[in-house]
C-alpha positions as CSV (number, residue, x, y, z in Angstrom):
1,X,-6.6,-8.8,-20.2
2,X,-5.5,-7.5,-23.6
3,X,-3.1,-4.7,-23.1
4,X,-4.1,-1.7,-25.1
5,X,-1.5,-0.2,-27.4
6,X,0.2,2.6,-25.6
7,X,-0.4,6.2,-26.7
8,X,2.6,7.9,-28.3
9,X,2.6,10.6,-25.6
10,X,1.2,10.9,-22.1
11,X,-2.1,12.7,-22.4
12,X,-2.0,13.9,-18.8
13,X,1.5,15.4,-19.3
14,X,0.1,17.1,-22.5
15,X,-2.8,18.5,-20.5
16,X,-0.3,19.8,-17.9
17,X,1.5,21.5,-20.7
18,X,-1.7,23.1,-22.0
19,X,-2.8,24.1,-18.4
20,X,0.5,25.9,-18.0
21,X,0.4,27.6,-21.4
22,X,-3.1,28.9,-20.7
23,X,-2.0,30.6,-17.5
24,X,-3.1,27.9,-15.0
25,X,0.4,26.7,-14.2
26,X,-0.1,27.2,-10.4
27,X,-2.7,24.5,-10.5
28,X,-1.4,22.3,-13.3
29,X,0.2,19.8,-10.9
30,X,-3.1,19.5,-9.0
31,X,-5.0,18.9,-12.3
32,X,-2.4,16.3,-13.3
33,X,-2.6,14.5,-9.9
34,X,-6.4,14.4,-9.9
35,X,-6.5,13.2,-13.6
36,X,-3.8,10.6,-13.0
37,X,-5.7,9.3,-10.0
38,X,-9.0,9.0,-12.0
39,X,-7.2,7.2,-14.8
40,X,-5.5,4.9,-12.4
41,X,-8.9,4.0,-10.9
42,X,-10.2,3.2,-14.4
43,X,-7.2,0.9,-15.0
44,X,-7.6,-0.9,-11.7
45,X,-11.3,-1.3,-12.1
46,X,-10.9,-2.8,-15.5
47,X,-8.4,-5.3,-14.1
48,X,-10.7,-6.2,-11.2
49,X,-13.8,-6.4,-13.5
50,X,-12.0,-8.8,-15.8
51,X,-11.4,-11.2,-12.8
52,X,-14.9,-10.8,-11.3
53,X,-17.0,-10.9,-14.6
54,X,-16.8,-14.7,-15.0
55,X,-18.2,-15.0,-11.4
56,X,-21.0,-12.6,-12.3
57,X,-19.8,-10.1,-9.7
58,X,-19.1,-6.4,-9.7
59,X,-16.6,-5.0,-7.3
60,X,-19.4,-3.5,-5.2
61,X,-21.1,-6.9,-4.8
62,X,-17.7,-8.5,-4.1
63,X,-17.1,-5.9,-1.3
64,X,-20.5,-6.6,0.2
65,X,-19.9,-10.4,0.2
66,X,-16.5,-9.8,1.8
67,X,-17.9,-7.5,4.5
68,X,-20.4,-10.2,5.4
69,X,-17.8,-12.9,5.2
70,X,-15.6,-11.0,7.7
71,X,-18.5,-10.1,10.0
72,X,-18.8,-12.2,13.3
73,X,-22.2,-13.7,12.4
74,X,-22.0,-13.4,8.6
75,X,-24.9,-11.0,8.8
76,X,-25.2,-7.2,9.1
77,X,-28.1,-4.7,9.0
78,X,-28.4,-3.1,5.6
79,X,-27.8,0.4,7.0
80,X,-24.6,-0.7,8.7
81,X,-23.4,-2.2,5.4
82,X,-24.0,1.1,3.6
83,X,-22.1,3.0,6.3
84,X,-19.2,0.6,6.3
85,X,-18.9,0.5,2.5
86,X,-19.6,4.3,2.3
87,X,-22.3,4.0,-0.3
88,X,-25.9,5.2,-0.7
89,X,-28.7,2.9,0.8
90,X,-30.2,2.5,-2.7
91,X,-26.9,1.0,-3.9
92,X,-26.9,-1.5,-1.0
93,X,-30.5,-2.5,-1.7
94,X,-29.7,-3.1,-5.4
95,X,-26.5,-5.1,-4.6
96,X,-28.4,-7.2,-2.0
97,X,-31.2,-7.8,-4.5
98,X,-28.8,-9.1,-7.1
99,X,-26.9,-11.3,-4.6
100,X,-30.1,-12.6,-3.1
101,X,-31.4,-13.5,-6.6
102,X,-28.2,-15.6,-7.1
103,X,-28.6,-17.3,-3.7
104,X,-25.4,-15.7,-2.2
105,X,-27.2,-13.5,0.3
106,X,-30.5,-13.8,2.1
107,X,-32.5,-11.2,4.0
108,X,-33.5,-12.0,7.5
109,X,-35.3,-10.1,10.3
110,X,-33.1,-8.4,12.8
111,X,-33.4,-10.4,16.1
112,X,-33.9,-7.3,18.3
113,X,-35.0,-4.5,16.0
114,X,-38.2,-5.1,14.1
115,X,-37.5,-2.2,11.8
116,X,-34.2,-3.5,10.6
117,X,-33.4,-6.2,8.0
118,X,-30.1,-8.2,8.0
119,X,-28.3,-9.3,4.9
120,X,-26.8,-12.7,5.7
121,X,-24.2,-14.5,3.5
122,X,-25.1,-18.0,2.4
123,X,-22.8,-20.9,1.8
124,X,-23.0,-20.1,-2.0
125,X,-22.0,-16.5,-1.2
126,X,-19.1,-17.7,0.9
127,X,-17.8,-20.0,-1.8
128,X,-18.1,-17.2,-4.4
129,X,-16.4,-14.7,-2.2
130,X,-13.5,-17.0,-1.5
131,X,-13.2,-18.0,-5.2
132,X,-13.2,-14.3,-6.2
133,X,-10.6,-13.5,-3.5
134,X,-8.3,-16.3,-4.7
135,X,-8.4,-15.0,-8.2
136,X,-8.0,-11.3,-7.2
137,X,-5.1,-12.2,-4.9
138,X,-3.4,-14.1,-7.8
139,X,-3.9,-11.7,-10.6
140,X,-4.5,-8.2,-9.2
141,X,-3.5,-7.8,-5.6
142,X,-0.2,-9.7,-5.9
143,X,0.9,-7.3,-8.6
144,X,-0.9,-4.0,-8.6
145,X,1.6,-2.6,-11.1
146,X,4.0,-0.6,-8.9
147,X,7.7,-1.2,-8.2
148,X,9.4,-1.9,-4.9
149,X,8.0,0.3,-2.2
150,X,5.5,1.8,-4.5
151,X,2.5,0.1,-3.1
152,X,3.3,1.2,0.5
153,X,4.0,4.7,-0.7
154,X,0.7,4.8,-2.6
155,X,-1.3,3.5,0.4
156,X,0.3,6.1,2.6
157,X,-0.4,8.9,0.2
158,X,-4.0,7.9,-0.4
159,X,-4.5,7.4,3.4
160,X,-3.4,11.0,3.9
161,X,-5.8,12.2,1.1
162,X,-8.7,10.2,2.6
163,X,-8.0,11.4,6.1
164,X,-7.8,15.1,5.0
165,X,-11.2,14.6,3.2
166,X,-12.8,13.4,6.5
167,X,-13.1,9.8,5.3
168,X,-12.2,8.5,8.7
């Protein structure tokens, strides 16, 4: 990934300065934290997208393939996929449609619930998921861009945030 030219100043620190100057100093740290988190998400998504794009995957489709790969039978009901990935059913339908068109997932009837449809990973889907994981492990997950102890600290902080939000 081509590294963009750094800005001469930190725009979030500058926004913090403005927040304080405008009388919002008591919430300036919160604004900076939220804005920093949003920018960090953009940076990480760009890194992940660069790795997945040659495999014609998005991160959402990659997550779906990995969920199926890790499941006991390689298949899950669509509603369970949505629940586990915490996304809207329409998004799951769209992702399954795209993966099915590429031969990486197939829809099958649920064996005991006539109303439910399973998404089942195919051999092509397994191969793609494993290839994507190898590339992500080598280029993104092995070095997320934080120093010693930073990764564990970030995980702990974000776990606290997610727990407080009722994520789990």
